[in-house]
N, C-alpha and C positions, 0 to 999 in steps of 0.2 A: 504494500500500500504506500503511495507517495505521501510526502509531507503535507501537501494541500488536502489530499483526501482524508488524512488522519485528523487534521485540524477541523475540517468540515464535519467529520463523524462526531468529534467531541462536541461541537456546537449543537448538532442535532440532539445528542444525548442530553446535554444540559437543558436545552429548550423543552424537551419532552419530559424531563425528570420532574418539573414543577407540577405536572398533572398526574402522571401514571407511573412514576419510577418505582413505587412500592406496591403497585397493584398485584404482582405475583405473591408478595408476602401477605397482602390482605386476603387474597383468595385462599392461601394455604391455611390461614388461621380460621377460616370459615368451616373447616372440615369436622368440627365437633358435632356429635350426634346426640348428646345427652338432652339438651334443651329442645333440639329438633324432634326427638322421639316423643317428648311430652306434648309438644305442639301438634304432632301428628295424631295423637290420641284425642286431644281436645278438638281438632278439626273433624274427626270422625264423629265425636259426640255432638258437635254443633250441627252437622248435616243430618244426623238422626233426629235430633231435637227439632230442627227446622221442618223435617218431613212430618213429624207429629203435630207441630204447630199449624202447618199448612193444612193438615187433615182436619183439625178442629175448626179452622177457619172455613174450610170447604163444606163441612157438615152444617155449620151454623148459617152460612149464607146461601148455599146452593142446594143442599140436600138435608132436610131436617131429620130424615130417617137414616140413621147411621148405617152404612153398608159394611162396617168393619168385619163382621163375621159372616157376611153373605158371600157365597161363591168363593170361599178362601181368599177374600180380598185382603185380609191382614197378612197372609203369606206373600201375596204379590207386592203389597206395600213395603214390607220389610226386605223382600228380595230386591226391589228397586232401590231402596235406601242403601243396602249393602253394596250393590253394584256402583251406585253413584259415589258413595264414600270411597270405595277402593280406587275408582278412576280418578277422583279428585286428589287423593293422596299420591298416586303415581304422577299426575300432572304437576302437582306441587313439587315433588321431588325432582322432576325434569327441569323445573324452573329454579331449582336450588333454594327453594323457600324455607327449607329446614336447616340451612346453614346459619350459624349464630350471628354473623355479621349482617346477613340479610334480615333476620328477624328483628334486629335492632335498628334497621334503616327504614324510616317511614316511607320515603318516596319510592324506593326500589320495591319494597314489600307490597305497597298498594297496587302498583302497576302489574307486578307479576301475579298477584293474587287474582286480580280481575281476569287477566289473560288465561290463567290456569283454569279458573272456574268456568269460563266461557267454553274452553276446549273440552273439559270433562262433561259439561252439560250437552254439548253437541254429540259427543261419543255415546253418552248414555241414551239420548233420544234415538240415535241411529241403531243402537243395539236392540232396544225394545221395539223399534219399528220393524226391524228385520226378523225379530222373534215371532212376529205375527200375533203377539199378545200384548196390547198396551196395558202395562201393569197398573197404571193409575190414570185418572182423567187428566187431560191437558191443563186444566186450571190448577189441579193439585201439583202437577209437575212444575208449572211456572211459579207457584207459591213456594215450593220447596227450594227452588234455585234462588229466588229473590231473598228469602229469609237466610239461606246459607251464605250468600254474598255479604249481607249485612252482618251476620254473625262472625264470619271470618275476618272481615275488615275491622270490626269492633274489637275482637280479641287482640289483633296485632296493634291497633292504636293504643289500647290499654297497656299492653306490654311495653311499647315504646315510651309512653309517657312515664310509666313506673321506672323504667330503666334510666331515663334522663334525670328524674328526681333523685334517684339513688346516687347517680354520678355527681350531681350538684352538691349533695351532702357528703361526698367523699367515700361513699360506701361501694365496695366492690371494685374500686379503682386500682389499676396496676401501675406501679411506678416504673418508668422506662428510661434507660440510658442508652445512647447511641454512640458506638465507637467508630469514629471517622466523621469529621465535620465537612466533608466534601459536598459536591452538588447532590449526590444521592442521599447522603445523610440529612442535608438541609431540606430536601424534598420530602423525606420521610417525616421530619419534624412538622413541616407545614401540613402534611396529610393528617397526622394524628391530631393536631390542634384544630383542624377544620372538620373533623369527624368525631365529635364528642361522644356519640353513641357507642363507639368502640370501647370506651372506658379505659383509655390509655393516657396517663399523665406524664408528659415529657419532663424529665428532671434536668437533662443537660447532655453536652457532648464530652467525650473523652478523646483526646487527640494529642499526638506528639508535639504539634505546634500550637501554641495558644492562639485563639482566634479573637477577632474584634467583637464577636458576639458575646453577650452577657451569659449565654448558655454554656460556656466552656467551664468544665468542672476540674479538669486536671489531665495528667498524662496517663498512658496505659499502666505504668507502674503503680499509680495511685488507686487502681481499680478495687483491690481488696478493701481498702478503707472507705472508698466512695460507696461501695455496695451497702455497707452497714450504715453509713451516715445518712444516706438518702432512702433507706429501706427499699432498695431496688428489688422489683419482682422479675423484670425481664431485661436482658442485655441483647442489643441488636448490633451485629457487626456488619459494616459495609464492605464492599469488595476490596477497598484499599487497606483493610486491616491485615496485620501480619498473621500468617497461618499458625506459627508457634504460639502467638499470643492467644488466638482463638482456642487452641487446644488446652493451654494452661488455664485460661479463665473457665472453660467448660468443666475441667476437673474440679476446680474450686467451687464453682457454682453448683455442681452436683451435690457436694457436701452441705452447702448452705440452703439448698432447696430453691435455687434461682434458675429461671428458664434462660437459656442461651439460644439465640436464633441468628441466622445469617441472611442478610439481604442479598439475593443472587446478582451476579454480573448481568448487566442489561444487553451486552453484546451489541453496543452502539445502537441501541433502541430496538433491536430485533425481539428482545424478550419482554417489551412493554405489554402488559396485559396478559402475559402467558400464565397458564395453569401449572400448579405444582401437583403432580400426580405420583402414584406409587406403582412400581412393577414388583409385585411381591412386597418385600420390606425395603426396597431401594427407592428413595425419592428421586424423581426426575423432573426437570423443567421442560414443559411442553411448548416448544417454540412455534409449532404449527398445529392448529386444532383440527381434528377430524370434522369435515363439513357437516355431517349428520350424526349427532350423538346417539348412543345406544338406546336411550329411552325414546328419543325421537324416532328411531327406526321401529321401535315397538308400536308407537302411536301410528306411524305411517302404515305398518303392516295391518293394524286393526282397521284403519280406514280402507285399505285395499280390499280386505276381505268383506267389509260391509258393503262397499260400492259394487264389488264384483258379484256378490250374491244377490244384491238388489237388482242389478241390471240383468243378471241371468234369469231371475224370476219374471221381471217385467217384459224382457225381450224374448222370452221362451217361445211364445206363439209365432212371433216374427221369424225366429230362426228356423222353426219347422217349415214355414212357408218358403223361406229362402232355399232350404235344402231340397224341397220338392221342385222348385223352379230350376235349380241348377241341374238336377237329374234330367228334367225334360229338355233343357236347352242344349246340352252337349254331353257326349259320353265321357265317363271318368268319375273319380271319387268326388264326394261333396266337399270334403275338407282337403286343404292343401297343407301338408306338414313339411316345413323346410328347416334346415339347420340354420340357426342364428347365433351370433356371438353376444353373450350377456355380460353380467357383472364379473370383473376380474378376468375377462377372456374366456369364461366358461361357455361351452356350446350347449344349446338346448333345441328341442323341436318346437318351433313356433307355429301355432295353428291359425289358419285363416279359411274363410270360405273360398273355394276355388273360383277364380275369376278369369282364368286363361284356359287354353286348350290343355289337355292332359299331358302332352310332351313339351310344354313351354320351355322348360329348363334346357332342353337339348338345342333350342334355337337361340339361346341368349348370346353366345359368342358371335354368331352370325350377324346379330343385330347391334352389337356393341358400338359400331361406328355411328349409330343413330342416337347415342346417349345424349340427353339434353342437360344433364347435370355435370357440374365440375367436381373433381376430386373422387373420393371413394364411394360414389353413389351411382346407381344405374336407374334411369327413368326415361321413358318415352311417352309423350302425350298420346299419340295415336298408335299405340303398340298393336301390331297386327295379330298378336297372340290372344288378345282379350276377347272374350265371348260377349254376346249381346247382353245377357243378364249380368255378366261381370262388369260391364261399363257402368250400369246403374248402381251396382253394389259399391263400386269404388267411389262413385260420385258422392254418395252419402255415407261413406266409410262403414257401411254395414258389413263389409267383408272382414272387418277387424273384430267383430263380436266374439268369435271362438277364442280369441286371446284371453278372454276371461278365465279360460281353463288354465292358461299359463300363470295368470295372477293368483288364482287359488292354489296352484302348486308351488308358488313362491319363486318362480323363474322370472316373473315380470312384476311390475307395479302398474297401477292405473296411470300414474303420471311419472314421466321420466324420459330420457333420450330414447329415440327409436332404435330397435335392434337392427343391425345390418347383417346381410348375408356373409358367409364365410369368405367368398371371393372379394367382396368389397372390403372386408376387414383386412385382407392381406395387403391392401394398398394404403393402409393407414400410415401417417407419419407419426413420429414419437409424440408430438404434442396432441394428436388426435386420441391417443390412448386414455387421456384423462376422462373422456366421456364414459368410459367403462368402469369408473369408480363406484357407480351406483347401479341398481337394477334398471333395466330398460323399461320403457312405459308404452302404454297404448296411445296416449296423447302426451304432449309436452309443450314447452315454451315455444319451440320452433313451429309447431303445428298451428298455434294460435296467433303467432306474430309474423311469420315469414314463410308460410306454406308454399307459396308459388316462387320463392326466391331460389334460383338454380345453384347458388353458391354453397358448396360444401363447407367452406370456411365460415360462412354466416351460420350454418347449421351447428358447427362445432362451438362457435362463440356463444350462441344462445344456450346450448347444452351446458357449457362450463359456467355460464352465469347462473343457470338454474342450480347446478350442483353446489356452487360456492355460497349461494344466498338462500338455500332451501329453508322453508318454514312450512308448517301445516297450512298457514293462510295462503302461501304461494300456491300450494296444491289445489286448494279450494278455488282460488281465483282462476287458475288454468282450467279447472273442470267447468266452471261457469262460462268461461270464454269459449270452451270447446263446443258447447251446445249450439250457439248461433252459427259457428263455423260449419258444423255438420248439417244443420238445417239449410244453410246457404248452398250446400252442394258444391263445395270448393275442391273436393277430392278429384283425383284423376289417376 
């Protein structure tokens, strides 16, 4: 690295440090589960109580004759509440709502609680709709969700108010000393002082060189005395601290019952906002985060199964008619099963309604010079292999319906990058392989934004944008945009 690059890198690090330099440390200390487990229990009780309160309201206003023991209504009600509570706890955990720092942060907690409850409510409604047995009336359902939202927000507001009052009185406050008064150490001090809810009281800096700041307590050699004089609970070392000093203080601190922690190197800003995770018992700094977290994948899988089963039920009669029409229109099988390349390069049989003549693959190479797409994609608008009924099926994307089988089998998702044939995959460039990080989908961002664009590069760009910015809401938006695209008959 040249001198100018090194200077620029340090400037970037110092500028960023004032905001996020200690975010990795902040996240690592969120990992306690004691208070989170208590809150999870209270959340489940609040949802159950909200359901019973909504039931009392429903009986009083809408149905004076209580149906509690009629047709096993009480079993359905408690089944609904158990399912709703479980999904809410899972969504809360996905939002990291049971981490201690989040529980004490009013703004973050409120926003994440609302997002989590909206998602768990949608999933609960979807599950009971698909079960073909609406466990509770819609009014009772809405009442339970409204009371639950009020209860969860009230619990967290009360907790946060109580926490701040205790801190103001000096109760439960931890005394903190920072070893290293450089940019990272000063950024850490600013962060602790601007986030009172963390309960950390900054006592001062320890550094070899006295600083102009009034917060300088002494040199590293004075640490044993300083720890006792200031009743220090936690010592934080910045990257500039000497390794032997850290080891020595850690041994002394273990005898005194004092916590010793190390603020990680920021790697010229690359580690800003990084997570501290564990591989077994080994702590690691996660410089690049997986685009879709494990809990997110679980939520996405639940959505895939729900949407796939619903569409299979609704479109069942249509698929029978299509199968009959294909048989009449041309000889050959109803379904076309071809090898496609899916997540992590795994190959699978992708199912579609047959829209071409039975020996269409044998003519592909002969027609490759007519390809209208750039890159690793083969597409011809007026493909001579397409049958009469096949042209109609393609126009309205009806030929894709059998891929619901692939979704149910876990080989595809409802939303994701389109799976490519094996021979198209063989033409991928290195950068194109990123689109295989996730399950392929029946519809995706490219289908609703640039379906007629012949550029393979644009296809890959949109796929990568989807992968990097995936959320449940993004999937829902793409699904909603897919409906008018299908009705418009834009396929070919």
